[in-house]
C-alpha positions as CSV (number, residue, x, y, z in Angstrom):
1,M,111.1,-67.8,-30.9
2,N,111.1,-66.3,-27.4
3,L,111.4,-62.6,-26.9
4,I,113.3,-63.2,-23.8
5,D,114.8,-66.4,-22.3
6,W,115.0,-66.9,-18.6
7,S,118.5,-66.9,-17.4
8,P,120.5,-66.8,-14.2
9,E,121.0,-63.0,-14.6
10,F,117.3,-62.6,-13.7
11,E,117.6,-64.5,-10.4
12,L,117.4,-62.0,-7.6
13,G,117.7,-64.3,-4.7
14,E,114.2,-63.3,-3.5
15,E,111.9,-66.2,-3.9
16,T,108.6,-64.4,-4.5
17,M,110.1,-61.9,-7.0
18,D,112.0,-64.7,-8.8
19,A,108.8,-66.8,-9.2
20,T,106.7,-63.8,-10.3
21,H,109.4,-62.8,-12.8
22,R,109.5,-66.3,-14.3
23,E,105.8,-66.2,-14.9
24,F,106.1,-62.6,-16.3
25,V,108.6,-63.8,-18.9
26,D,106.5,-66.9,-19.8
27,L,103.4,-64.8,-20.3
28,L,105.3,-62.1,-22.2
29,N,106.7,-64.7,-24.6
30,A,103.2,-66.1,-25.1
31,V,102.1,-62.6,-26.2
32,G,105.1,-62.3,-28.5
33,E,104.4,-65.6,-30.3
34,A,100.6,-65.3,-30.4
35,P,98.8,-65.6,-33.8
36,D,96.3,-62.7,-34.4
37,E,93.3,-64.7,-33.0
38,E,95.2,-65.4,-29.7
39,L,96.9,-62.1,-29.2
40,L,94.1,-60.4,-27.2
41,P,93.5,-63.2,-24.8
42,R,97.2,-63.7,-24.2
43,L,97.6,-59.9,-23.8
44,D,94.8,-60.0,-21.2
45,A,96.5,-62.8,-19.3
46,F,99.7,-60.8,-19.3
47,L,98.0,-57.6,-18.2
48,E,96.2,-59.4,-15.4
49,H,99.5,-60.9,-14.2
50,T,101.4,-57.6,-14.5
51,E,98.8,-55.7,-12.5
52,A,99.1,-58.3,-9.7
53,H,102.9,-58.5,-10.0
54,F,103.4,-54.7,-9.9
55,G,100.7,-54.4,-7.2
56,D,102.6,-56.9,-5.0
57,E,105.9,-55.2,-5.5
58,N,104.4,-51.8,-4.8
59,R,102.7,-53.1,-1.6
60,R,106.0,-54.7,-0.4
61,M,107.9,-51.4,-1.1
62,A,105.4,-49.5,1.0
63,E,105.5,-52.1,3.8
64,V,109.3,-51.7,4.2
65,N,109.4,-48.0,3.4
66,F,111.7,-48.7,0.4
67,P,113.3,-45.2,-0.1
68,P,113.4,-45.1,-3.9
69,S,109.9,-46.5,-4.2
70,H,108.7,-43.5,-6.1
71,C,111.0,-44.2,-9.0
72,H,110.0,-47.9,-9.0
73,T,106.3,-47.4,-8.7
74,N,106.3,-44.7,-11.4
75,E,107.9,-47.2,-13.8
76,H,105.2,-49.7,-13.0
77,E,102.4,-47.2,-13.5
78,N,103.8,-46.1,-16.9
79,V,104.2,-49.6,-18.2
80,L,100.6,-50.5,-17.1
81,L,99.3,-47.4,-18.8
82,I,101.0,-48.3,-22.1
83,I,99.9,-52.0,-21.9
84,R,96.3,-50.9,-21.3
85,D,96.4,-48.4,-24.2
86,V,97.9,-51.1,-26.5
87,R,95.3,-53.6,-25.3
88,G,92.5,-51.3,-26.6
89,R,94.3,-51.0,-30.0
90,V,94.7,-54.8,-30.2
91,E,91.0,-55.2,-29.4
92,G,90.3,-52.8,-32.3
93,G,92.3,-55.1,-34.7
94,D,95.8,-53.5,-34.6
95,F,97.7,-56.7,-33.9
96,E,101.1,-55.3,-34.9
97,V,101.1,-52.8,-32.1
98,G,100.6,-55.7,-29.7
99,R,103.7,-57.4,-31.0
100,V,105.7,-54.1,-30.9
101,L,104.6,-53.8,-27.2
102,A,105.8,-57.3,-26.4
103,T,109.3,-56.6,-27.9
104,A,109.5,-53.2,-26.1
105,V,108.5,-54.7,-22.7
106,A,111.0,-57.5,-23.1
107,D,113.8,-54.9,-23.5
108,W,112.4,-52.8,-20.6
109,F,112.2,-55.8,-18.3
110,R,115.9,-56.6,-18.8
111,Q,116.8,-53.1,-17.6
112,H,114.2,-52.9,-14.9
113,A,115.1,-56.3,-13.4
114,A,118.9,-55.5,-13.5
115,T,118.4,-52.2,-11.7
116,M,115.3,-51.4,-9.8
117,D,114.2,-55.0,-9.0
118,T,117.8,-56.0,-8.1
119,M,117.9,-53.1,-5.6
120,L,114.5,-53.9,-4.2
121,A,115.4,-57.6,-3.8
122,S,118.6,-56.7,-2.0
123,Y,116.7,-54.3,0.3
124,L,114.2,-57.0,1.2
125,R,116.9,-59.6,1.8
126,T,119.1,-57.4,3.9
127,G,116.3,-55.9,6.0
128,G,116.7,-52.3,4.7
129,E,120.1,-51.6,3.4
130,V,120.0,-49.4,0.3
131,G,122.7,-47.6,-1.4
132,G,120.8,-44.8,-3.3
133,C,118.4,-44.6,-6.1
134,S,118.1,-47.6,-8.3
135,H,118.6,-45.6,-11.5
136,G,122.0,-44.5,-10.4
137,D,123.6,-41.2,-9.7
138,A,121.4,-39.4,-12.3
139,C,118.7,-38.9,-9.7
140,G,121.0,-37.0,-7.3
141,H,118.9,-37.7,-4.2
142,D,119.8,-39.3,-1.0
143,H,116.5,-40.9,-0.8
144,A,116.9,-42.5,2.7
145,A,117.8,-39.2,4.3
146,E,115.2,-37.2,2.4
147,A,112.4,-39.6,3.1
148,E,113.2,-39.6,6.8
149,Q,113.2,-35.8,6.8
150,G,110.1,-35.5,4.6
151,E,112.0,-33.5,2.0
152,L,110.9,-35.3,-1.1
153,T,108.4,-33.4,-3.2
154,A,105.2,-35.0,-4.4
155,D,106.7,-35.5,-7.8
156,E,109.8,-37.2,-6.3
157,R,107.6,-39.5,-4.2
158,G,105.6,-40.5,-7.2
């Protein structure tokens, strides 16, 4: 059984992101259904894809000066740190933690795609229109104005 099924809700209307996300979902499902002897190689394939996937999104955000990129790249970095940590534990024989990771990443992806990736895709499609931070009003920053004025702190920039 799949951890996450591809559905129209994941379509962002940005061809590169949509294709990458389809592959992400397929590889994540492969991790989730892997028998013990296949878990590490499938997790490695997922990690390799995810490093490239996040690297590409991070590069694209930098190229277009995406204002809330610090929020987005921080999430990418945190997810990669966790995957790498879990990979080491799976390599040591803790297969259950690999399955817990796959379930947690599936839940995370639904939220990330619906918020941060939706905003990035819109920004890329519209040539730079952004309506604030992708995680909503909780951030409290006018990222576009602050980025232009250099007012974001190192922590806020990521």
